[in-house]
N, C-alpha and C positions, 0 to 999 in steps of 0.2 A: 563795625560789626553790622550795623543796620544797612550800610551800603552793600555789603556782600550778600546780604539776604535779598535785598531788592534786585540785584543783578541776577541772582539765581532764579528768582520768581519770574523775571522777564525772559530769561532763556527758556524756561519751561513753557511759558505761554506761547513763544514763537514756535517752538517745536510742535505744540498742539495745533496751532494754526496750519503749520505745513502739512501735518498728516490729514487734516481735514480737506485741504485743497488738492493733494496729490491723487493720481490715478491709482485705483486698486488693481492688483494683479488677478488675472482670471484663475479659476480653480484649476488644479492639476488634472483632475478627472471629473467625470459626471457632466451635468448640464452646464453649458457655457465654456467647457474646456476646448482648447484648440485641437484640430485633428492631428493624428500621429503622421509623421512624415512617411511617404511611401517608400518601401524598400526596393532596391534595384532588382530586376528580374534576371537572375543568373542563369536560367534555362532558356533554351531556344524554343522554337515552335513545337508544339505537341509535347512539351516537357523534355526535349532532347537535352542531354548533358552538354557541357561546354567543351568536350573533347574536340569538336569540330566547330570552326568559326562560322560566321554568317555566310561567308563565301563558300559554296558547295565544294567539297573535295579538298578542303585545306585544313590542316591541323598543325600541331607542334609535336616534336619528339626530342629525345635525349640520346646521346650516344654512350655506349657502355663497351668496355673491352670484351673480346671474344672469350678470353680466359684470364683469370686473376689468381695469384697465389700469395697468401699471407704466410710468410716464412717465419717459423719459430724454431726453438731448439727441440731436439729429441730427448734431451735430458737436461736437468738443471745444472747451472754452472756459470762461471764468469766468462764474458765474451772476450776472447783473446785477440781476434783480429776480424775486421770487416773489409772484404776485398773490393767492394763496389761502392759507388756513390749515387745519389739521386741523379736520374737522367742517363745512367750508363745502360748500354745494351748487354744482355747476358744470353748465353746459350744454354739449352737444356743440358744438365749435368755439370755445369760449371760451378766451382766452389765459390760461394758468396760470403760465408762467414764461418769462423771456427770458434769453438769454446776452449777453455783451458783443459788440455787433455793429459796433463802430467800424471794425475792420479789414475786415470784409466790406463795409461801405458805401464804403470807399475803393477796394476792388477793383471795385465796381460802377462807380464814376466812371471808373476807369482803363479798364475794358472798353468803356464808352460812348464815351470819347475814341478808343480804338483802332478802334471801328466807324466812327466819323465820319471818321477818316483814311482807312480803307479805302474808303469811299464816294467820298470826294474823288478818290482815286487812280483809282477806276473811271470816275468822270465824265471825268477828264482823258484816260484812255486811249480811252474811248468817243468823245470829240470828235475825237481824232486819227484814229481808225478812220473815222468818218463823213467826214472831209475827205480821207482818202487813198484810199478805195474808188473815187470817180469817177476819180481819176488812174490807179489800177491797171487799171480797166476800159479806159482809153484807152491802156494800155501805157506810161504815163509813169513808173511805179514798177516796179522789177524784182521778181521772184518772191521773192527772199530777204528784201528789206525788208518785203514784204507778209506773209510767213509769220511773221516776228519780231513784227510788229504784232498779228497774230491771236493769237499765243501770249501776248503781254502782256495783251491783253484777256481771255483766258480766265484767266490768273493773277490779274487784278484782280478778276474775278467770284468766284473761289475765295477770295480774301482777304476779301471781304465776308462770305461764308458762314462763314469761320472766326471772323471778329470777332463775327458774330451768335451763333454757339455759345458763344463765350467770355463774351458778355454774359449769355447764358441761364444759364450755369454760376455766374456771380457773383451773379445775382439769386437763384438757388436757395440758394447759400450764405447770403445775407442773410436769406432767408425761413426757413431752417433754424435761425437763432438764436431764433426765436419758436416756442414749442411750445403747441399747443392740445389741449384734452381731446377724445378721440375718441368719448366716450360721455357721456350724462347720468348724473350720479351724485353721490356725496359723497366728499370727500377723507378717506381713512382713515389715511393716514400721510404725514409730511413727513420725508424722509430726509436732505436737505441744506439749507444756509442760504445766503443771499446772500453773495457774495464767495468761496465755495468753488469748487474746480475740478471740472468734470464732463467725463467722457471717454466716448468711444464704445467703446474697447478698453482695459481691460474696460468693459462697459457700466455706467454709473452710473444708478441709480434715484433719481430726486429726489422724485416724488410717486406715491402710489397712489390710484387712483380706483376706486370700486366702485359698480355699479348695484344698489341694494338695494330697488328698487320691487317686485321679485318675488324671493323667496329660493328657492333650491333646497334641499330637505330630502333628504339623502342617508342611506339606511339599508341594512343588509345583512340578507338573509333566507336561510335554509337552502335548499338547492336543491329540496327537496320542496315548497316554498311556490310554485314557479313555476306550478303548476297551480291555485293559489288566488288569484293576483293578476294583473292585466292593466292595460295602459295605459287610462287613464280612470277607474280605480277611485279612491275617496277614502278617505284615512286621517285619523285624528284625532291631532294633535300637542299634547302638553301641555308648556308651558315653565314649570318650577317656579321658575326664577330670576325670572320676571316675573309669575307667578301668572295666566297666561293660556292659553287653549286655542284653536287654529286648526285649520281644515280644509285639507287639501292633496290636490291631484289628481295622480295618478301620470302622468308624462309620458314617462319613459324607463326601460327595463329593460335592464341590460347584457346583451349577447349572449354574454358569456363568464362561465363559473363559475370562481371561485377554486379551483384543484385542491388547495390546502393546507388551506383552511378549509371547503371544500364550501359556500360561500355565493355569493350574487349581489347586486350593487349595484342598488338601486331608487332612482330620483329622482322627487321629487314637488314641484310648484311651490306656493308659499304666497304669495298676494297680500299686499303690504306697503305700501300707498299712504301710510300715515301714518309710515312708517319706525320704528315702535315696536320692531319686531324687529331684531336685529342679526345679522350674520354670525358664525358660530362658536358659536352657542348650542346647548346640549344639550337635546333633546326626547325625551320618552317618548312612543312612537308606539303607537297602538292600530289594528290592521288591522280595519276594519269588516267585518261579516258580509255574505254574499251580494253580494260585489263592491263594496260601498260605494255603491250607487246612490242610497240614500236621502239621503246627504250631498252630493249633487252641487250642489244649490242653494246650500248653505252655503259650499261651496268657492269659489263665484264671488263671494261677498260680501267686502268688505274686513274 
């Protein structure tokens, strides 16, 4: 027991000696505190944003499809068939998927039967009207009976109109089960499979179709560059991922400057008839000198 106590006292003494000889840490703040590390300067000269690199006239941009359609159902139901896969090219008006339309087809048959019944009733009332009118003219039918017959004829005509509207609604519900592509393009995403439920609220996206025949190259320039670029100018875009370079013609300059970054968005079109470029690619962009007029011919070539 005494030996354990002696060992414990010795360890405590050694620890106390170590604290006395060790170096003390400087305070975290205040007098004697080390200086804070310098933050990197993310802005260029005169506070310019980093949209343009240190080399004048160079920036980066990203490609976007000229048009994109996120296709969903026009009515809720089960997906019966999807006619396309990712990567397939589609034409405008092509059927891309269908919902289960058996219930809608039965409603069309029901509406057609109701319309035929309404027409039969109208013909019967019209015949009675035609037979009664000469008798009413000869005072052989009293006014009350005649007014009732006229009201029945008007009701029969309205009944036919209502049946025609109901049939049109049923036809629309049946056609809504078939979804067609609104644009020419390529299927870039397939979000659902056959047999799954698709709803309109919340909307279900089943397919994404993009028109990539012409890509939009979007880049940001500092506000002082507004005097150096205009619509119709040509820029050079280098895609390191593909090892290719293309010419792009400026088609749109945003009318608003971002007050936070002091930059403006510029959009240039890149012809892409062979679909070798993809949307979402990063491009190193060189603003051509003197408005880029010399590159106009190259920009029109695929």
